[in-house]
C-alpha positions in Angstrom: 126.8 100.3 137.8 125.6 97.0 136.4 125.8 98.1 132.8 129.6 98.8 132.7 130.3 95.4 134.3 128.3 93.6 131.7 130.0 95.7 129.0 133.5 94.8 130.3 132.5 91.1 130.6 131.4 90.9 127.0 134.4 92.9 125.8 136.7 90.3 127.4 134.6 87.5 126.0 134.6 88.9 122.5 138.3 89.7 122.7 139.0 86.1 123.8 136.8 84.5 121.1 138.3 86.8 118.5 141.8 85.7 119.4 140.9 82.0 119.1 142.7 80.2 116.4 145.2 77.5 115.6 148.9 78.5 115.5 150.1 75.0 114.4 149.7 73.6 110.9 146.4 71.8 110.3 146.9 68.7 108.2 144.1 66.9 106.3 144.1 63.8 104.2 143.2 63.9 100.5 140.2 61.6 101.0 138.7 63.8 103.7 139.1 66.9 101.6 137.3 65.2 98.6 134.4 63.9 100.8 133.6 66.7 103.2 136.1 69.5 102.7 137.9 71.4 105.3 136.2 74.3 107.2 138.4 76.6 109.3 137.4 79.8 111.2 140.3 81.5 112.9 138.4 84.6 113.9 140.3 87.9 113.7 143.9 87.3 112.9 147.1 89.3 113.0 149.5 86.8 111.3 149.4 84.2 108.5 147.8 80.8 109.0 148.9 77.5 107.4 147.2 74.2 106.6 148.4 71.3 104.6 147.1 68.4 102.5 148.6 64.9 102.2 148.1 63.3 98.8 148.6 59.6 98.2 148.7 58.4 94.5 149.1 54.6 94.4 148.3 54.4 90.6 150.6 54.3 87.7 149.1 57.5 86.2 149.5 61.1 87.1 146.5 62.5 89.0 145.2 66.0 88.7 143.0 67.6 91.3 141.5 71.1 91.7 141.6 72.6 95.1 139.0 75.3 95.6 139.0 77.9 98.4 135.6 79.3 99.1 136.8 82.8 100.1 137.8 85.1 97.3 138.9 87.9 99.7 142.0 86.3 101.2 144.7 88.9 100.8 147.6 86.5 100.0 147.9 82.8 99.4 151.3 81.0 99.0 151.1 77.4 97.9 154.3 75.3 98.5 155.2 71.7 98.0 157.0 69.5 100.5 160.3 70.8 99.2 159.2 74.3 100.1 159.1 75.4 96.5 156.4 78.0 95.8 153.9 76.7 93.3 151.4 79.6 93.4 151.3 83.1 94.7 148.0 84.9 94.5 145.3 86.7 96.6 142.9 89.5 96.3 145.8 92.0 96.4 147.1 90.6 93.2 145.8 91.1 89.7 142.9 88.8 88.8 144.6 87.6 85.6 147.5 86.3 87.7 145.5 83.5 89.0 146.1 79.9 87.9 142.5 79.5 86.8 140.0 82.3 86.1 137.3 81.6 88.6 135.5 83.8 91.1 137.1 81.9 93.9 140.6 80.6 94.3 141.2 77.4 92.4 144.6 75.6 92.3 145.4 72.7 90.0 147.4 70.1 91.9 149.3 67.3 90.0 150.4 64.2 91.9 153.0 61.9 90.3 152.3 58.2 89.9 153.1 55.9 92.9 154.0 58.8 95.2 153.0 60.5 98.4 153.1 64.3 98.4 152.0 67.1 100.6 151.0 70.7 99.8 151.0 73.6 102.3 148.8 76.7 102.0 149.9 79.8 103.8 147.0 82.2 104.0 147.2 85.8 105.1 144.3 88.1 106.0 145.9 90.1 108.7 143.7 92.5 110.6 140.5 90.8 109.5 138.4 87.7 110.0 139.9 84.6 108.4 137.4 81.9 107.5 137.3 79.6 104.6 136.0 76.2 103.3 138.2 74.2 100.9 137.2 71.3 98.7 139.1 69.0 96.4 137.6 68.0 93.0 138.5 65.8 90.1 138.6 67.7 86.8 135.1 66.4 85.8 133.6 67.3 89.2 135.1 70.7 89.1 133.6 71.4 85.6 130.2 70.3 86.9 130.6 72.6 89.9 131.6 75.5 87.8 128.6 75.0 85.5 126.3 74.8 88.5 127.7 78.0 89.9 127.2 79.8 86.6 123.6 78.7 86.4 122.8 79.5 90.0 124.2 83.0 89.9 122.6 83.7 86.5 119.2 82.9 88.1 120.1 85.0 91.1 121.0 88.0 89.0 117.8 87.7 86.9 115.6 87.5 90.0 117.4 90.4 91.7 117.0 92.6 88.6 113.3 91.7 88.4 112.8 92.6 92.0 114.9 95.8 91.6 112.8 97.1 88.7 109.6 95.9 90.4 110.2 98.1 93.4 111.4 101.0 91.2 108.1 100.8 89.4 106.1 100.6 92.6 108.0 103.7 93.8 106.9 105.7 90.8 103.4 104.1 90.8 102.6 104.6 94.5 104.9 107.7 95.0 106.4 106.1 98.1 110.0 106.6 99.0 110.3 103.3 100.8 110.0 101.3 97.5 113.0 103.3 96.1 115.0 102.5 99.2 114.2 98.8 99.0 115.2 98.8 95.3 118.6 100.3 96.2 119.0 97.8 98.9 118.3 95.0 96.4 120.9 96.4 94.1 123.6 96.9 96.8 123.0 93.5 98.5 122.9 91.7 95.2 126.3 93.3 94.4 127.6 92.2 97.8 126.4 88.6 97.3 128.1 88.5 93.9 131.3 90.0 95.2 131.3 87.7 98.2 132.0 84.9 95.7 134.4 87.1 93.8 132.2 87.4 90.7 131.5 91.1 90.5 134.4 93.6 90.6 137.2 91.2 89.6 135.6 90.9 86.2 134.6 94.6 85.9 138.0 96.0 87.1 140.5 93.2 86.8 143.5 95.5 86.8 142.4 97.9 89.6 143.0 96.2 92.9 142.5 99.3 95.0 139.1 100.0 93.5 138.1 96.3 94.0 138.9 96.5 97.7 137.1 99.8 98.2 134.0 98.7 96.4 134.1 95.3 98.1 133.9 97.0 101.5 131.5 99.7 100.4 129.0 97.2 99.0 129.3 94.9 102.0 126.1 94.0 103.8 127.3 95.5 107.2 127.9 98.8 105.5 125.8 100.4 102.7 123.4 97.4 102.4 122.6 97.4 106.1 122.3 101.2 106.1 119.7 101.1 103.3 117.9 98.2 105.0 117.6 100.1 108.3 116.4 103.2 106.4 113.7 101.0 104.8 112.7 99.7 108.3 112.4 103.2 109.5 110.0 104.2 106.6 107.8 101.1 107.3 107.4 101.7 111.0 107.9 105.4 111.2 104.5 106.0 112.8 104.8 103.0 115.2 108.3 103.0 116.7 108.8 104.5 120.2 111.3 107.2 121.2 113.8 104.6 122.5 113.8 102.5 119.4 113.9 105.6 117.2 117.0 106.8 119.1 118.7 103.4 118.7 117.8 103.4 115.0 119.2 106.9 114.5 122.4 105.9 116.4 122.6 102.7 114.3 122.2 104.7 111.0 124.8 107.2 112.1 127.3 104.5 113.1 126.8 102.6 109.8 127.3 105.8 107.8 130.5 106.8 109.6 131.8 103.2 109.3 131.1 103.1 105.6 132.8 106.5 104.9 135.8 105.7 107.1 136.4 102.3 105.4 135.8 103.7 101.9 137.7 107.0 102.2 140.6 106.3 104.6 143.6 105.6 102.3 145.9 103.7 104.6 143.3 101.5 106.3 143.9 98.4 104.3 147.6 98.4 105.1 147.3 99.3 108.8 146.7 95.9 110.5 146.3 97.2 114.0 143.9 100.0 113.1 141.9 97.8 110.8 141.6 95.1 113.5 140.7 97.6 116.1 137.9 99.1 114.0 136.5 95.7 113.1 136.5 94.5 116.7 134.8 97.6 118.0 132.4 97.7 115.1 131.5 94.1 115.6 130.9 94.7 119.3 128.6 97.7 118.7 126.7 96.2 115.9 126.0 92.9 117.7 124.4 94.7 120.6 122.5 97.2 118.4 121.1 94.4 116.2 120.0 92.3 119.2 118.2 95.4 120.6 116.5 96.0 117.2 115.4 92.4 116.8 113.9 92.3 120.3 112.1 95.6 119.6 110.7 94.2 116.3 109.2 91.0 117.8 106.0 92.7 119.2 105.2 94.0 115.7 104.5 90.4 114.6 101.1 90.7 116.3 100.1 93.5 114.0 98.4 91.7 111.1 99.2 94.3 108.4 102.9 94.3 109.3 103.3 90.6 110.0 105.2 89.8 106.7 107.4 92.9 107.0 108.4 92.1 110.5 109.3 88.5 109.6 111.4 89.8 106.8 113.2 92.3 109.0 113.8 89.8 111.8 115.1 87.1 109.4 117.5 89.5 107.7 118.8 91.0 111.0 119.4 87.4 112.3 121.4 86.7 109.2 123.6 89.8 109.8 123.9 88.8 113.5 125.1 85.4 112.3 127.8 87.0 110.1 128.9 89.2 113.0 129.1 86.2 115.4 131.0 84.2 112.8 133.8 86.8 112.8 134.4 86.0 116.5 134.4 82.2 116.0 130.7 81.7 117.0 129.5 79.7 114.0 126.0 78.4 113.3 126.6 76.4 110.1 124.4 73.5 108.9 126.6 72.6 105.9 129.6 74.6 104.7 129.7 72.7 101.3 126.7 74.8 100.1 127.0 77.6 102.5 128.1 80.0 99.8 124.6 79.9 98.2 122.9 80.7 101.5 123.0 84.5 101.3 121.8 84.8 97.6 118.9 82.5 98.4 118.2 84.3 101.7 118.4 87.7 100.1 115.9 86.9 97.5 113.7 85.1 100.1 113.7 88.2 102.3 113.0 90.6 99.4 110.3 88.2 98.2 108.6 88.5 101.6 108.6 92.3 101.3 107.2 92.0 97.8 104.5 89.7 99.0 103.8 92.1 101.9 103.5 95.0 99.4 101.0 93.0 97.4 99.0 92.1 100.5 99.0 95.8 101.5 98.0 96.8 98.0 95.1 94.4 98.1 94.1 95.6 101.6 94.3 99.3 100.5 92.3 98.5 97.4 89.7 96.7 99.5 89.7 99.5 102.1 89.3 102.1 99.3 86.5 100.1 97.8 84.7 99.9 101.1 85.3 103.6 101.7 83.9 104.4 98.2 80.9 102.1 98.9 80.3 103.6 102.3 80.6 107.1 100.8 78.1 106.1 98.1 75.7 104.7 100.7 76.1 107.8 102.8 75.4 110.0 99.8 72.4 107.9 98.9 71.2 108.2 102.5 71.7 111.9 102.5 69.8 112.1 99.2 67.0 109.9 100.5 66.9 111.9 103.7 66.5 115.1 101.7 63.8 113.4 99.6 61.9 112.2 102.7 62.3 115.6 104.3 60.8 117.2 101.1 58.0 114.6 101.0 57.2 115.2 104.7 57.2 119.0 104.2 55.0 118.6 101.1 52.6 116.2 102.9 52.4 118.6 105.8 51.7 121.5 103.5 49.0 119.6 101.6 47.5 118.3 104.8 47.3 121.8 106.4 45.9 123.2 103.2 43.2 120.6 103.1 42.4 121.2 106.8 42.3 124.9 106.5 40.6 125.3 103.1 38.5 122.2 102.5 37.7 121.9 106.2 36.6 125.6 106.3 34.4 125.1 103.2 32.8 122.0 104.6 32.2 123.8 107.9 30.7 126.8 106.1 28.4 124.5 104.0 27.2 122.8 107.2 26.4 126.1 108.9 24.6 127.4 105.8 22.4 124.3 105.6 21.6 124.5 109.3 20.7 128.2 108.9 18.5 127.3 105.9 16.8 124.6 107.9 15.8 127.1 110.6 14.5 129.7 108.1 12.4 127.4 106.0 10.9 125.2 108.8 9.8 122.6 106.2 9.8 119.0 107.5 10.3 117.4 104.1 13.2 119.8 103.4 14.6 119.3 106.9 15.0 115.6 106.2 17.0 116.3 103.0 19.1 118.9 104.7 19.9 116.5 107.6 21.0 113.9 105.1 23.3 116.4 103.4 24.7 117.5 106.8 25.4 113.8 107.6 27.3 113.4 104.3 29.3 116.6 105.1 30.1 115.2 108.6 31.3 111.9 107.1 33.3 113.8 104.5 34.8 115.9 107.2 35.8 112.8 109.2 37.4 111.3 106.1 39.1 114.5 105.4 40.6 114.6 108.9 41.7 111.0 108.5 43.6 112.0 105.4 45.0 115.0 107.2 46.2 112.7 110.0 47.9 110.5 107.5 49.6 113.5 105.8 50.5 115.6 108.8 52.8 113.9 111.5 51.6 114.2 115.0 53.2 116.5 117.6 56.3 114.5 118.8 58.1 116.9 121.1 58.4 115.7 124.7 56.4 112.6 124.0 57.4 108.9 124.3 57.0 106.8 121.3 54.3 104.6 122.8 52.1 107.7 123.3 52.6 108.8 119.7 51.7 105.4 118.3 48.8 104.9 120.8 47.2 108.2 119.6 47.3 106.9 116.0 45.9 103.5 117.0 43.0 105.2 118.8 42.1 106.9 115.6 42.1 103.6 113.7 40.0 101.9 116.4 37.5 104.7 116.3 36.9 104.5 112.6 37.1 100.7 112.2 36.1 97.4 113.9 39.8 96.4 114.4 41.1 95.7 117.9 44.7 96.5 118.6 47.0 94.7 121.1 50.1 96.8 121.6 53.2 96.2 123.7 55.3 99.3 123.2 57.3 100.3 126.4 57.5 104.0 127.2 60.8 104.7 125.5 62.0 108.0 124.1 63.5 107.3 120.7 65.9 109.8 119.2 64.0 112.6 117.5 65.7 111.8 114.2 64.1 108.3 114.2 60.6 109.0 115.6 59.0 110.0 112.3 60.8 107.1 110.4 59.5 104.5 112.9 56.1 106.2 113.0 55.8 105.9 109.2 56.9 102.3 109.1 54.2 101.2 111.7 51.4 103.4 110.2 52.2 102.0 106.8 51.8 98.5 108.2 48.5 99.4 109.8 47.3 101.1 106.6 48.1 97.9 104.6 46.2 95.8 107.0 43.2 98.1 107.1 43.0 98.5 103.3 43.8 94.9 102.1 43.8 92.4 105.0 40.2 92.5 106.1 41.4 91.7 109.6 39.8 92.4 112.9 42.9 92.2 115.1 46.4 93.6 115.0 49.3 92.9 117.4 52.2 95.4 117.6 55.3 94.9 119.7 58.4 97.1 119.9 61.6 95.7 121.7 64.8 97.6 122.4 67.9 95.5 123.0 71.7 95.9 122.9 71.8 95.9 119.1 68.9 98.1 118.3 65.1 97.8 117.9 62.8 95.0 116.8 59.3 95.5 115.6 57.0 92.5 115.6 53.7 93.1 113.7 50.9 90.6 113.2 47.4 90.7 111.7 44.7 88.0 111.3 43.6 89.0 107.9 43.3 87.0 104.6 47.0 87.2 103.9 48.7 87.6 100.6 50.7 85.6 98.0 54.3 86.4 98.6 55.2 85.4 95.0 53.0 87.9 93.4 53.9 91.5 92.6 54.2 93.4 95.9 52.0 96.3 96.7 53.3 99.9 96.7 52.8 99.9 100.5 55.1 96.9 101.1 57.8 98.3 98.8 57.6 101.6 100.7 58.1 99.8 104.0 61.1 97.9 102.7 62.7 101.1 101.3 62.3 102.8 104.7 63.8 99.8 106.5 66.7 99.6 104.1 67.3 103.3 104.6 67.8 102.6 108.3 70.3 99.7 107.5 67.6 97.3 108.9 66.2 94.0 107.8 62.6 92.9 107.2 61.3 89.3 107.3 57.7 88.3 106.8 55.4 85.4 106.0 51.7 85.3 105.2 49.0 82.7 105.3 45.3 83.2 105.7 44.6 84.2 109.3 48.2 85.1 110.1 50.5 87.7 108.5 53.6 88.4 110.5 56.5 91.0 110.0 59.8 91.1 111.9 61.7 94.3 111.4 65.1 94.8 112.9 66.6 98.3 113.0 70.1 98.8 114.3 71.2 101.7 116.4 72.3 104.7 114.2 75.8 106.2 114.5 74.5 109.2 116.4 72.8 106.9 119.0 76.0 104.9 119.9 
């Protein structure tokens, strides 16, 4: 039962804060109004509020001032002098061309007679809504400068907003992603709201249609359609990451915003029903504050995700801004300076969208880099598959040639030897026997050489054998037919069958190079298996070779085989010591 108690507590708290205000007239001196201005936040109100200004003109000339109210959505403003005469009657429920000065906010010329003290009262009505405003007093020159600056600032804002709008529309068509179209609509709606918050937009487009102004003002407001689009954009970005609880809250939030927008826009008597309007705003504020706090707290963990870091910062910043607006309506203000506060949202909106634009660029670069890597890996894989097929064809061809040599040439040499031995027995001629023995010796040597060639061509039987046994059988053949001594340190390991032949060819190619070119009498071979893969250390004490000269076919062949296995080869050679270090990582099927 703890939740209902908390709910009731905050309900009373918000109701209390919403009712805070000043029932008496607030008076302010002319000098204070010129220097800092007057900021008042009454929260939700049900009756008009009044403030007054005391003017003191000690000169012999008439003074003219321009009083500017930074809230263009006040329903009604009555300006009276100290004799209670009505000087101005205006508000956003009156035609735009009825204002004293055509400006997007309310501006009132105030004339003070020479050597006189006067006071002006402002009765402001925004019943059933939040009443907050900041008023400043300007000289005619300062007012014109302010007006020019506003025109320049909002011109830049409109230009940047249009650029960002068309940018994300283009990205939507280019990348065929709905989230870019949603963000483009959000930019359009929120830019319209930012302009209308200063009274720029609809008052100029529909100056004679007050009802349409009010409807579109509410419809384009950030807590309505703008926030609905923003939340939809959030849902498209994190659709594969958000959990069931956050997804439920998001759906609830979207539904609530949609209903709120439709009710405010379509219900004809809402603007004139103070009690209903105030009730809807208070309940709406209460619900939205808690939903936004929940969404912000749910988004914070996404900051740790590198690819969504910028998006998450943008979402959190914008939701904090909306939270600030909602708290402002219940008199909880977080304001650094009200003098330039009206520019805060346009700058903030472009900053937020700029973060999303930067995020899209970063994602585009990451996708492009990832696609490049994928294409490169696919090309390498295809090259490996092609090389594997070529090697398989080569091995099959070597095996076929080796077996043909063994079966055919071996048979012919054996037949020739038997024929000569038979001839020797029949003739029984000592001189002829010596010649026949010499020919038989040549045939035996030819047969030995033939078997060496066959051994090179035909891979040994590798099934159910450890790698050290396979290499050792080959080394014994080299030792038998040469004066080279071998020192091997190969542990009894069973290498994956897919790798045995590849490792075997690398080591036998190294041995063949040493036998053919190095003129060595000692070879050291070491194979090490570690957590990263295999390391082959190979050394001979031959004459060495010049590393700057054109490499032999054998060395190029070794390097291509090592490269095929994603390995690395390092070597150095001086007379008496040629050393190779070959590192071969584990293959994917070994991990």
